[in-house]
C-alpha positions as CSV (number, residue, x, y, z in Angstrom):
1,M,103.2,112.9,-147.4
2,N,102.0,114.6,-150.4
3,R,99.9,113.0,-153.0
4,Y,100.9,113.9,-156.8
5,T,99.5,114.4,-159.9
6,S,100.7,115.0,-163.6
7,E,98.6,114.2,-166.8
8,R,98.4,110.6,-166.8
9,L,99.6,109.5,-163.2
10,I,98.4,109.4,-159.4
11,L,101.7,109.4,-157.0
12,E,99.7,108.0,-154.1
13,P,101.7,107.6,-150.9
14,V,102.2,103.8,-149.7
15,T,100.4,103.4,-146.3
16,V,99.4,100.2,-144.5
17,L,96.0,100.5,-146.3
18,N,97.5,100.2,-149.9
19,A,100.8,98.4,-149.0
20,P,99.3,95.3,-150.0
21,A,98.9,96.8,-153.8
22,L,102.7,97.6,-153.7
23,W,103.1,94.0,-152.6
24,R,101.6,92.4,-155.3
25,I,103.4,94.4,-157.6
26,M,106.7,93.7,-155.9
27,Q,106.2,89.6,-156.6
28,S,106.7,90.0,-160.5
29,G,110.0,88.6,-161.2
30,H,111.4,91.0,-163.8
31,L,111.4,93.8,-161.7
32,R,114.4,92.1,-160.2
33,D,116.8,92.2,-163.6
34,Y,118.4,95.4,-162.0
35,Q,117.8,95.7,-158.6
36,D,117.4,94.2,-155.5
37,I,114.1,93.6,-154.4
38,P,113.6,92.0,-150.7
39,R,111.0,89.4,-150.8
40,F,109.2,89.8,-147.8
41,T,106.3,88.1,-146.8
42,R,102.6,90.3,-147.2
43,Q,102.5,90.6,-143.6
44,E,106.0,91.3,-143.2
45,F,106.1,94.2,-145.6
46,E,102.9,95.4,-144.1
47,R,104.7,96.0,-141.0
48,R,107.8,97.2,-142.4
49,V,105.3,100.0,-143.7
50,A,103.8,100.7,-141.1
51,G,107.4,101.7,-139.0
52,R,108.1,104.2,-141.8
53,P,108.1,107.7,-141.3
54,K,104.6,109.2,-142.1
55,V,105.8,113.0,-142.7
56,F,108.5,113.8,-145.7
57,D,111.1,115.7,-143.5
58,P,114.5,116.0,-145.1
59,R,115.8,115.7,-141.4
60,A,113.9,112.0,-141.3
61,T,115.5,108.7,-142.4
62,G,113.9,106.0,-144.1
63,R,112.0,105.3,-146.9
64,F,109.1,107.0,-148.7
65,E,107.2,105.5,-151.1
66,W,104.5,106.3,-153.9
67,L,102.4,103.9,-155.8
68,I,102.1,105.0,-159.6
69,M,98.7,104.8,-160.6
70,L,96.9,105.4,-164.0
71,A,94.6,108.5,-163.7
72,A,92.3,107.3,-165.5
73,S,91.4,103.7,-164.4
74,R,93.6,104.1,-160.9
75,E,95.4,101.0,-161.9
76,P,98.9,100.6,-159.7
77,I,101.6,100.1,-162.6
78,G,104.6,100.2,-160.6
79,W,106.3,102.9,-157.6
80,I,108.4,105.3,-156.8
81,S,110.4,106.1,-153.9
82,L,113.0,108.4,-151.9
83,R,115.0,107.2,-149.3
84,L,117.0,109.5,-146.7
85,G,119.6,108.2,-145.0
86,D,121.2,109.3,-141.9
87,H,124.7,109.9,-143.4
88,A,123.4,112.0,-146.4
89,R,121.8,115.0,-145.0
90,G,120.6,117.4,-147.6
91,S,120.3,114.6,-150.4
92,A,117.8,111.8,-151.1
93,E,118.0,108.9,-153.8
94,I,115.0,108.2,-155.7
95,G,114.1,104.5,-157.6
96,Y,111.6,103.8,-159.5
97,S,109.9,100.2,-161.1
98,I,107.2,99.9,-163.7
99,L,105.5,96.8,-164.6
100,A,106.7,95.4,-168.0
101,P,103.4,95.7,-169.5
102,H,103.6,99.8,-169.1
103,R,107.0,100.2,-169.9
104,G,108.2,102.0,-173.1
105,L,105.4,104.5,-172.9
106,G,107.0,107.4,-170.3
107,Y,105.4,106.7,-167.4
108,A,108.4,106.6,-165.4
109,T,109.5,109.4,-166.6
110,E,106.3,111.0,-165.8
111,A,106.4,110.0,-162.4
112,A,109.8,110.9,-161.7
113,R,109.5,114.7,-162.8
114,A,106.4,114.9,-161.0
115,L,108.2,113.5,-157.6
116,I,111.3,115.5,-158.1
117,S,109.6,118.7,-158.9
118,G,107.3,118.0,-156.0
119,T,110.1,117.5,-153.8
120,F,112.1,120.4,-154.4
121,E,109.3,122.5,-154.4
122,T,108.2,121.3,-150.5
123,S,111.5,120.5,-149.0
124,D,114.8,122.2,-148.6
125,L,116.7,118.8,-149.9
126,A,119.9,120.4,-152.1
127,Q,120.1,117.3,-154.3
128,I,118.8,114.2,-155.8
129,E,120.7,111.1,-156.5
130,A,119.8,107.9,-158.5
131,C,121.5,104.8,-158.8
132,C,121.4,102.0,-161.5
133,V,123.6,99.2,-162.8
134,P,125.3,100.0,-166.2
135,E,123.4,97.5,-168.2
136,N,120.1,99.6,-167.2
137,T,120.1,101.2,-170.2
138,A,116.0,102.5,-170.4
139,S,116.8,103.7,-166.6
140,R,120.1,105.4,-167.8
141,K,118.2,107.3,-170.9
142,L,115.7,108.2,-168.2
143,L,117.7,110.2,-166.2
144,A,119.7,111.3,-169.2
145,T,116.4,113.1,-170.1
146,L,115.5,114.3,-167.0
147,G,119.0,116.1,-166.7
148,F,120.6,114.3,-164.3
149,I,124.5,114.2,-164.1
150,E,126.5,110.9,-164.4
151,A,128.8,111.3,-161.4
152,R,130.9,108.4,-160.6
153,V,130.7,104.5,-160.8
154,Q,130.5,102.7,-157.1
155,R,132.4,99.3,-157.6
156,N,130.2,96.4,-156.3
157,G,127.6,99.4,-154.9
158,A,124.8,96.7,-154.8
159,I,123.3,93.3,-154.9
160,V,121.3,92.1,-157.7
161,R,120.1,88.3,-157.6
162,G,122.7,87.6,-154.8
163,K,125.7,88.9,-156.4
164,P,127.6,92.4,-156.4
165,V,127.2,94.5,-159.0
166,D,129.0,98.2,-160.2
167,V,126.3,100.9,-160.0
168,V,126.4,104.3,-161.7
169,I,126.0,107.1,-159.6
170,H,123.5,110.0,-160.9
171,E,123.3,113.3,-159.3
172,M,120.5,116.2,-159.9
173,P,121.1,119.2,-157.9
174,R,118.7,121.6,-156.5
175,T,120.0,124.1,-158.7
176,H,120.5,122.2,-161.5
177,W,117.0,121.3,-161.8
178,Q,115.4,124.9,-161.1
179,S,117.7,126.0,-164.0
180,K,116.5,123.4,-166.9
181,A,113.4,124.7,-168.2
182,H,111.7,120.8,-168.0
183,V,110.0,120.2,-171.3
184,T,107.6,117.6,-170.9
185,V,107.0,114.1,-172.3
186,S,104.1,113.3,-174.2
187,G,102.6,116.8,-173.0
188,A,102.5,115.8,-169.5
189,P,102.9,118.8,-166.8
190,Q,105.1,118.8,-164.1
191,G,103.8,117.4,-161.1
192,R,101.3,119.0,-158.6
193,A,101.2,118.2,-154.5
194,V,97.8,117.7,-153.4
195,E,97.6,117.5,-149.7
196,G,95.2,114.9,-147.8
197,P,92.8,112.0,-148.9
198,P,92.6,111.7,-152.7
């Protein structure tokens, strides 16, 4: 998996070596307001990370995940992921979470822009999708800023806090992304893929 950088961020691929850092982030209760985050033990989470595919290949299935880190301090402030399902060849679903103290500063938008740009540049995926509950106005605004298209509402499309909830499906076709001039937030450039270790 590629490591991506932008002006303020590093997107570091999640491996068994840094899985404990992501597991600690996932224990923050406020991250469960709008999404279902499984409550694994640290050992179980590390085992699951070890079983994930190691190379991003659009024909693979599974979850690919990156720690979102501040470039200046290398402090992890959240994560971003792409999930490829075996039923949706040519498409991946993006997800992201930022810890509360770092919200409202454009980090999620910057991370998503870097990952989407890098993914379309280095793969033949035709589309990236995103799902969020209708009440998650911050996420919906982020997706609109990036140019995602609200495609449909899926009734009872997810479970949040043990209850079924509707989700809004957003789509970003490759051609739509490439046709847009992606003006950056806070002067942050689009993502750059960096091969190999930091």
